[in-house]
N, C-alpha and C positions, 0 to 999 in steps of 0.2 A: 570500677572496672576500666580496663583500657580499651582502645579502639578495636583490637582484634577480638576481644571477648564479647563486645557488643555485637559485632558482625556475626560471630558464632552463635550468639544468643538468638539473633534474628533468623539465621538460617535454620536453627532447630525449631523455632516457632512456625516457620513456613513449612518445613518438612513434615511436622506433625499434622499440618492442615492439608497435606497432600498437594502442595504447590510444586510444579515442575521447576527444576533449576533453583532450589532454595538458596544455595550458596551465592549464586550470581545475583539473584534478586535482592538478597539481604545486603550485599555490597552496594548495589545501585541505590537502594533506599537510604543506606547510610551515607553514601557519597553525596546524594542529592540533599539530604538533610543538613549535612555539615559543609556543603560546597567544597568538597575535598576531591582532588584529582587522584588517579590511581598511583601516580608516582609519590605524591605526598603521603598517601596511606602506607605504601610499602616501606617507606623510610621512617615511618613513625607509628608502627602498629602498636607499640607498647605505651604510647602516650596516654595518660589518664584522660578520661572523659568526665567533665564536670556536669552536675545537674544544671539544666538551663533550657533555653528555647529550642536549640538544635536537637538535644536528646529527646525532649518531649515530642518534637515533630517526628523524629524517627520512630518512636514507639507508637505514635498515632497512625503513621502510615502503615506500619506492620499490622496494626489492629484492623485497619480498613482492608488491607490486602487479604487478611485471613477471614474476616467475618463477612465482608461485602463482596469479596472476590473481584474487586476492581482491578483491572489489568495494571501491571507495573507502569506501562507507558502513560496511562492516564493519570497515575499518581505523580509521576515525575514531569509529565507534560511534554516529553520528547521521545523520539525514536530515531536511531541512526539507520540510514538507508543509502547504499552505494557510496559510503564514505562521507555523507552529509548528514547533518543533524536537523531533523524536521520537528516542528511543533505539532503536537497532536492533542485533540480533545475528544470527548465522546461524540462529537459531531462528525468525525471522520474515522474511517477504518484505520487500524494500525498498520503501517507498511510492514511487509513481511519478506523474509528471505526468498520465498517462492517467486515473488515479483521481481526480485533482483535477477533471478535467472532469465526472466523475460527481457529485462533491460539489457543484460549481457548478450543475449542472442541477437537483439536488434543492433546493438553497437558493433558486434563482430560480423554481422551479416552482409555488410557492404551495400545496404539498401539506400536508394536515393532519399535524402533527408533535408533538402533545402527548406521544406515547410512541413511542420509536424502538428498534428491535432490529437489531443488526448481527451477522449470522451469518458465521462464519469470520473473526473480527475480526483475527487476527494481531497486529500491533503496536498495534492499537487506534486507528489513525490515522483511520479512517472514523467510528467512534462518537464519538471525542473531538472531532474537527473539527465534526461535526454538532451535538454538544452545545454547543460554544462559540459556534457561529454561529446556531443556531436556538433555544437555551435551552428544550428540552422539559422537561416535568415528570418524565419517566422516560426513561432511556437505558441500554440494556443491550448489552453485547458478549459473544459466546460463541465458544468455540473448543474443539476436541477435544484440542488439544495443551497440556499443562500448562506446558511451558517457554515457549511463545508467550504464554500467559496471564500468566505472571510479568512478561514485558516489557510487555504491555498494562497490567497493574496499575501497574507502575512509571511508565509514561507518564501513566496516569490520575491517580495521586497527585500528580504534579507539575503537570499541566495542567488536569484537569477531575475533581476528586474525586467529583463526583456520579455519574459513569458507573460502573455496576456491571458487573463482569466475572465470568463463571462458565463452568465446564466443561460442554460439551454437544456431542454428536454431532449436528450440525445442530439439529433441534428437540427432541431427546430430553430435554434438561434445561430446556426453556423452559416458563415458567408465564405465564398471562395472555394478553392480546391487545394488539395494537399498532396505531397509526395508520400507521406506516411501517416496513416491513421492507426492509433493504438487505443485499446480499451480493456479495462478490467471491470466489466459490468457485474451487477448482482447475478449470481449464478447458482445459488443454493435453492433447491426445490422447497416450496413453502412448508410442506409436511416435515421436512428435515430441520427447519430453522429452530424449532423448539427442542430439538435433540442435541443442539450444540452445547459445548461446555459453558458453564455459567459466565466466565469472563467474556465470552462472545455474545451469547444470546441476551444477557442481561445488561450489557454495557455498550457494545458496538452498535452503530446505527443500522436498524433493520432495513431501512430504505436502501442501504448499500449492500445488503446481504440477500434479500429475498428475490430470487429469480422466477417467481411465480410457479405454476403447477409443476412443470417438469424441469425448471431451472434454465430453460433455453429461450424464454420469451424475449429477452433483450438481444440475444444473438440473432434471432430471426429478424427483428426490426433493424438492427445495425447492418447486417449483411444485405438486406433488401435496399437500404437507403445509401449505404457507403459509396457505391459507384458514382452517385451524383456529386460526391465531394472529393473524389480521388482523381488525380491526374493520370493520364494514360501510363500504364506501366507502374503505377503506384502500388504501395504495399499496405495490406490490412493485417493487423496483429491483434490477437485476442489472448488474454489469460483465461484459462478454463479450469473447471473442476476435473479431477483425475479421471472421470469416466465419460467426459463429454467430447473428447477429441474426434471420434469417428462421426458423430452427429454434426458437429460444427464444420468439420472438413467437407462433408457431403453438401451442406447448405451453401458453403462458399463456392464449391465447384459448380453447383447448379446455378449460381448467380453470375458465373462467368469468370471466376478467379482461376488462375492456373498456378502450377508448381506449388500447390497447397501442401504444407507439411505440418505434421504434429511433432512437437519437440518436448523433451522430458526435462524435469527438474533434477536437482542433485540427489533426490531420493529415488529416481528412476520412474517417477510417475508422469503421465501426460500432463503438461502444464501450459502449453501454448499452441496456437494454430496460426500459421503465417502463410499468406497467399498474395499473389500479384494480380492486379487487374489487367486482363487481356486488353491489348490495344483496341481502342474503339468502343469498348464496353460501356464507358462512362456516358456515351451518347445514346445508348439503347433506351 
């Protein structure tokens, strides 16, 4: 069989298993297995595929995707985000397009960004992307999980060596103050975690998903402590769940943040809350 037939075979196998985007995933698994670029494939779709290590790898990855529901990104070890390719493992959340909307809002918002802090950095995709796009003087990413930090550091060394990553339980290990603090904390209520699709609940790190009883636990802590680490007039940015905007907006306003806005993602769902620290509030 030729290359096109094998990709079609894979797509059918994934489709029968109820996998979303079977055509795209079959192509990515084939491309990964054969180290084949999109251009090479398009110009040689009818090239015969010989039995060998590459074909066996492809069939094995298809089988694991179908039977174990391992996410595509963990099988290939990479995920593209904001035009950059990040290494991902089951120790970090897979970067998603929803988060790209948050990054775009920050980049386009005109906020002061000489110094940036990314709390709950995971793969480092937020800190690294903002560093590459905004070129701050200081950019730091923190996470409580050492395995996640190793992935973030690996991505940083390859993409943005100036980003510093350090272990910290929210702000516990943070020093200094910043113009911009951004976080995509765990925000799924505990009771909802086991209702997630298998690719998420069985493979992505629960530490990065579980927002405790009502999903707002980490927002409360971050909002309460953030003024101690923000410069006057600094900006606090959160990614949120689709139904958490009003609650997070209220807690930020009560903590002294002004011009607090809820912004939507491409699907029209609430995706982020952004507010500015009122002058002098950091000393309260």
